[in-house]
C-alpha positions as CSV (number, residue, x, y, z in Angstrom):
1,M,119.5,88.3,111.5
2,A,121.1,90.6,108.8
3,D,120.7,87.7,106.2
4,G,117.3,88.4,105.9
5,R,116.0,84.6,108.4
6,T,113.0,84.7,110.3
7,V,113.0,85.4,114.0
8,A,110.6,82.5,115.5
9,G,111.9,83.6,119.2
10,P,114.9,82.7,121.3
11,E,115.6,79.0,122.0
12,R,116.3,77.5,125.4
13,D,120.1,77.2,125.2
14,D,120.9,81.1,123.7
15,P,123.3,83.0,125.5
16,A,122.2,87.0,124.7
17,L,118.9,85.7,126.9
18,D,119.6,85.5,130.3
19,D,117.5,84.1,133.3
20,G,115.0,86.9,133.6
21,V,114.2,87.6,130.6
22,M,113.7,83.1,130.0
23,G,112.1,83.4,132.8
24,V,109.2,85.4,131.8
25,M,108.9,83.8,128.3
26,E,107.9,80.9,130.9
27,Q,105.8,82.9,131.7
28,R,104.5,83.7,128.5
29,K,104.0,80.3,127.9
30,S,101.7,79.5,131.1
31,N,99.4,82.6,130.3
32,K,98.3,80.7,126.7
33,K,95.6,78.3,127.2
34,E,95.4,74.7,125.9
35,G,94.9,74.9,122.4
36,Q,94.4,78.7,122.6
37,E,97.4,80.6,119.9
38,T,97.6,84.4,121.4
39,M,99.3,86.0,118.9
40,S,98.4,86.3,115.5
41,N,100.8,83.9,112.3
42,R,103.4,84.5,114.2
43,E,105.5,82.6,111.3
44,D,103.8,85.2,108.9
45,Y,105.5,88.2,110.5
46,Q,109.5,88.8,110.1
47,L,112.0,90.6,112.0
48,V,114.4,91.9,109.1
49,P,112.5,92.4,105.5
50,K,112.7,90.6,102.8
51,K,111.2,93.4,100.6
52,G,109.6,96.7,101.1
53,F,109.9,97.5,105.3
54,I,108.8,96.5,108.7
55,L,107.2,99.3,111.1
56,T,108.5,98.2,114.4
57,H,107.3,100.9,117.9
58,S,109.8,102.2,119.6
59,L,109.8,103.0,123.4
60,A,111.9,104.5,125.6
61,V,112.2,103.3,129.5
62,A,113.5,103.5,132.0
63,D,114.8,99.7,132.9
64,V,113.7,97.6,130.1
65,K,114.0,93.8,131.5
66,R,110.8,95.8,133.1
67,S,108.9,96.5,130.6
68,A,109.8,93.5,128.4
69,E,108.5,91.4,131.1
70,F,105.5,93.1,131.2
71,Y,104.9,93.0,127.4
72,V,106.0,89.3,127.8
73,R,103.3,89.0,131.0
74,I,100.3,91.1,130.3
75,L,100.0,91.4,126.1
76,G,101.5,87.6,125.3
77,G,104.9,88.9,123.5
78,T,107.6,87.6,122.6
79,V,111.1,88.7,123.3
80,V,113.5,87.7,120.3
81,L,116.4,89.7,121.0
82,S,117.1,90.8,124.4
83,G,119.5,93.8,125.9
84,E,119.2,97.2,124.5
85,P,117.5,97.5,122.9
86,T,115.0,94.4,123.4
87,I,112.9,93.7,120.6
88,L,109.4,91.9,121.2
89,Q,107.5,90.5,118.5
90,L,103.3,91.0,119.5
91,A,100.6,90.2,117.3
92,N,101.8,91.3,114.3
93,S,103.9,94.1,115.2
94,W,107.4,94.4,116.8
95,L,108.0,96.4,119.7
96,M,111.1,97.6,120.5
97,V,112.5,98.8,124.5
98,N,115.3,100.7,124.9
99,V,117.2,103.2,127.9
100,G,117.0,107.0,126.5
101,G,119.6,108.7,126.2
102,G,120.9,112.3,124.5
103,P,121.6,113.3,121.6
104,T,123.7,111.0,118.5
105,D,125.4,112.3,115.8
106,D,122.3,111.2,113.6
107,K,119.9,113.0,116.1
108,P,122.2,115.8,117.3
109,T,118.5,118.3,119.3
110,V,116.6,115.4,120.1
111,T,116.8,113.6,123.8
112,L,114.2,110.6,124.0
113,R,113.1,109.6,127.7
114,P,110.1,107.4,129.0
115,P,106.9,109.6,129.5
116,Q,107.5,112.1,131.7
117,N,104.0,112.9,132.8
118,P,101.3,110.9,132.6
119,H,98.5,113.1,132.3
120,E,99.9,114.4,128.2
121,V,100.3,112.1,125.2
122,S,101.7,112.9,122.5
123,S,101.0,109.4,120.7
124,F,100.0,106.1,122.4
125,L,99.8,102.4,121.6
126,N,96.6,100.8,120.0
127,I,95.5,97.5,120.6
128,R,92.8,96.2,118.7
129,V,91.4,92.4,120.1
130,A,88.7,90.6,118.7
131,D,86.6,90.4,122.2
132,I,87.3,92.8,124.4
133,R,85.8,91.8,128.1
134,A,87.6,88.8,128.1
135,S,91.1,90.5,126.9
136,Y,90.1,92.9,130.0
137,E,89.5,90.3,132.2
138,E,92.4,88.4,131.0
139,W,95.2,91.2,131.1
140,R,94.0,92.6,133.8
141,R,94.2,88.7,136.3
142,R,98.0,89.1,134.8
143,G,98.8,92.7,136.4
144,A,97.7,95.7,134.3
145,E,96.0,98.4,135.3
146,F,93.1,99.9,133.1
147,L,92.4,104.1,133.7
148,T,88.9,102.2,133.7
149,E,86.7,99.9,132.4
150,P,85.4,99.3,128.4
151,K,82.8,101.9,127.8
152,D,81.0,101.7,124.9
153,H,81.1,104.6,122.0
154,G,78.4,103.4,119.6
155,R,80.8,102.1,116.9
156,E,83.7,100.7,119.9
157,I,83.9,99.9,122.7
158,R,87.2,100.5,124.5
159,C,89.4,101.3,127.5
160,Y,93.1,102.6,128.0
161,M,95.3,101.2,130.6
162,R,99.5,101.9,131.2
163,D,103.0,100.3,130.9
164,P,105.1,100.9,133.8
165,D,106.5,104.1,132.0
166,D,102.7,105.1,132.0
167,Y,102.9,104.8,128.4
168,L,99.2,104.3,127.3
169,I,97.6,102.2,125.6
170,E,94.2,102.2,123.9
171,V,92.3,98.4,124.0
172,G,89.0,98.4,121.5
173,Q,86.6,96.4,120.0
174,I,84.8,97.2,116.5
175,T,81.6,96.8,116.9
176,A,79.9,99.3,113.7
177,P,80.9,97.8,110.6
178,Q,83.2,100.7,108.8
179,A,82.1,102.4,106.5
């Protein structure tokens, strides 16, 4: 991958993947309806940039496989690298899930860990959808746990769900034209 080639997703015979992750990928395929693409132009996004940079959101998690399964099953992500870390493609974004840990030589005073209090957050994932009611119902059927149903706030309708480590995920639909 250091050569800049596109990572399109793992193949069934990829020795880097175990049966658990492949089972998650099989589940993701069954979540997609006939003729419906759940991701935006997968081929347009690359894990390794040819120029500029790629933004990847990284989450410290308690269980990498459990977190990867959530993002594949609920949001239709694709595992492009399994293990510790696991990298997923979610629509036009990259998400890395990995166990936390103590300081390292390049972050000597920093400890990474999953959220300790689900009622206090310093960041969250933000997903914009075309149809929030349909996304809410589909993701609920897949097992997502939402804090509330979608609420109308004038310029947008939004709701929040949590991942297995209590990371907050905002789901919103813009309802008014942007200025």
